[in-house]
N, C-alpha and C positions, 0 to 999 in steps of 0.2 A: 495561789492556785494559778496554773498557766491557762492559756486560752482554751486548750482541749479539755481541761478539767472543768472549766466553767461551762462549756458546751455540753459536756456529759451530764453535769449536774442539772442543767436546764432540761435536758431530755428525759432523765430518769425521775426527776422530782418536779413535774409541772404543777401549777396551781389547780385548785379544785372549783374555782368559781364557775367554770364552764359546766361542771357536773351539777352544781346547785342551780344553774340556769335551767338545766334539763329537768330537775325536780320541780321547779317552779312552773315550767311549761307543762309538765304532766298534771300538776294541780289545776292550773288554768284550763287545761283540756277537760278535766273532770267537770269543772264549773261550766264550761261552754256546753258540754253535752247535756247537763242538767237544765241549763237555761233553754237550750233548743227543745227539750222535752216539754217545756212549759209553753211553747208557742204551738198551740194545737188548733188554731182557727181553721186550717185547711183540712183537718182530719176529723173534727167533731161531727157527729151525725146530723146535728142541727144546722151546720153551716157548710159542710163539704159540698163542693161543686157549685156553690152559689157565690159568685164573685162579690156581690153587694153584701151578703151576710158575712163573708170571710173578712172583708175590709172593716166592717163594723165590729166584728169580734176581735180583730187585731188591736183596736183601740184600747182594749182592756189588757193587752199583753205587751205594751210598749216597754214596760220596765224590763221584761225578759229580753226584749230586743237589745236594749242598751247593754245588759250584762253580757249577752251573747257576743256582741260586737267587741266589747272591751276584752273579754276573755280570749276570744279568737285572735285578736291582735297581739295579745301578750304571747300566746303560743307562737304566732308567726314570727315575732321578733326574737324569741329566745331559742326556738328549736335550731336555727342555723348555727347558733353559738355552741349548743350541745353537740350538733353534728361535727363541727370543726374540732371540738375537744375530744370527742370519741374517736374521730379519725386519728388524731395525734396519739391518743392513748393506745389504740390498737396497733398503730404503726410502729411503736417502739417495742412491741412485744411479739410481733409476728414476723415471719420471713419477709424479706424485702419484696418478693414477687407476689405476695398474697393479695387477692382481690377483696378480702373481707373488710379492711378499713374503709375502702371506697364504697362498697355495697352498703355498709352500715350507715355511712354518712349520707349517701344518696337517698336512702329510705326516709330519713328524717327530713331532708329537703323536700322530698315529694309530699310528705305530710304537711310541711309548712305551706307549700303551694296550695294544698287543699283548703287549709284553714284560712289563707288569704282570700281565695276565691269564695269560700263560705261566708266571709264577712262582707262581700262586695255589694250586696243589696241592702245591708242592714240600715245604713244611715238614709239611704234613698227612701226606704220603707218607713223608718221612724219619722223623719221630718215631713214626709208626704202625709202621714196619718195625723200628725198633730197640727198641721197647718190650718189656720182658721178658715181658709177658702176650701179646704178639703180637695186639693188639686191632684190627689193620687187616684189614678184610674182604678176602679175595682178589679179590672182584669190583670193589671200589674200587681195589685195586692195579692191576688190569688197565686200568680206565678212566684212572687217573692216569698209567700208563706210556704210554698212547697220547697223553695230553694233553701231557706234557712232550716228546714226540717230534714234535709238530706245531705247537702254538700259538706256541712261541718262534721259529718259522721264518717267521712272517707279517710280512715286511719290505716288503711291497708299498708302504706309505706312503712309504718312503724312495725308492722309484722315482719317485713323484710329486714329491718334493722335488728329486731329481736332474734330472728333465726340466725343472722350473721354473727351476732354477739354470742349466741349459743355455741355456734361452731368454733368461734375464736377461743372460747372458754374450754369447751369439752375436749377439743382436739389439740389446742396449743397452750392451754392455761393462761390466756392472755388477761382474763379477768377472773375474779373468784368463782369457784366451782358452783357455789349456791346461786350466783347470778346467772351462770350458764344454764343451769337446770330451770331456774325461773324463766329465763328468756326463751328456752325451748318450749315450755308449756304455754306461757302467756303470749310470747311472740308468735309461736306456732298457731295458736287459736285465733290470734288477730289476723294472721295471714290467711288461714283457712276461711274465716268469716268474711274477709274482704274479697276473696276470690269467688265465694259462693253467691247465690242469688240473694242471700241475707246480708249483703255487704255492709249495711249500716250498723249491724251489731258490732262491727270492728270498733266503732266509736265508743262503746262501753269498755272495751278491753285495752285498746291502744294507749290511752292516756294513763292508765294504771301502770302499764309496763314502763312508760317514760318516767313516771314518778318514782317507782321502785328502783329503776336503773340509775337515775340521777342521784338518789340518796346513796345507793350502794357504791357507785363509782366515786362519789365525793368522800366517803368514809374509808375506802380501801386503798391500799398502796399499789402503785403501778407495778406490773411485772416486768422484769428485765428480759431482753431478748436472749 
């Protein structure tokens, strides 16, 4: 096979590890959202608004903090890999001047940025809470408790990606039609939820789309331009 043939083979038959990375990121996202749901100190009627009570209640939720941190960092590390692979997958099947590959990739990078920021106070909160001296100010515990209950849910970027994938599928058949319709529904709902005042509900939907899309893209054949 000559050099052109090798290049063409590499273009039309890329590996699927990037897609499985996406599936793993989606699963980790589901875990992260569930872990965040378990950190309720800032929202329980008995503790809400009282910094000292919130700090004390958080001591019983440190396991959820560790799970949240680990899951969010897995998402943060894997989503850019999925974004790069998705960009390549769409790039080979769409017109050269199409913006859809870049839009789809940037949506995932935006989500990875949110998950990175969402994990930013986890370890500060965890180690401050378990320190024997109790050197974590209750006011910081209150702020951090709200932080971990909001920022990790900002999955609106995934909605952008889902809508872009839907357009690439339904208009250009760049990915399987079933994934296009799934992306239109789940990605559209994620985008609408993220734009709305109920933006945190996007955290329930976005990781599910990433999980489904990762598996679907890993098991399907790339479309030729």
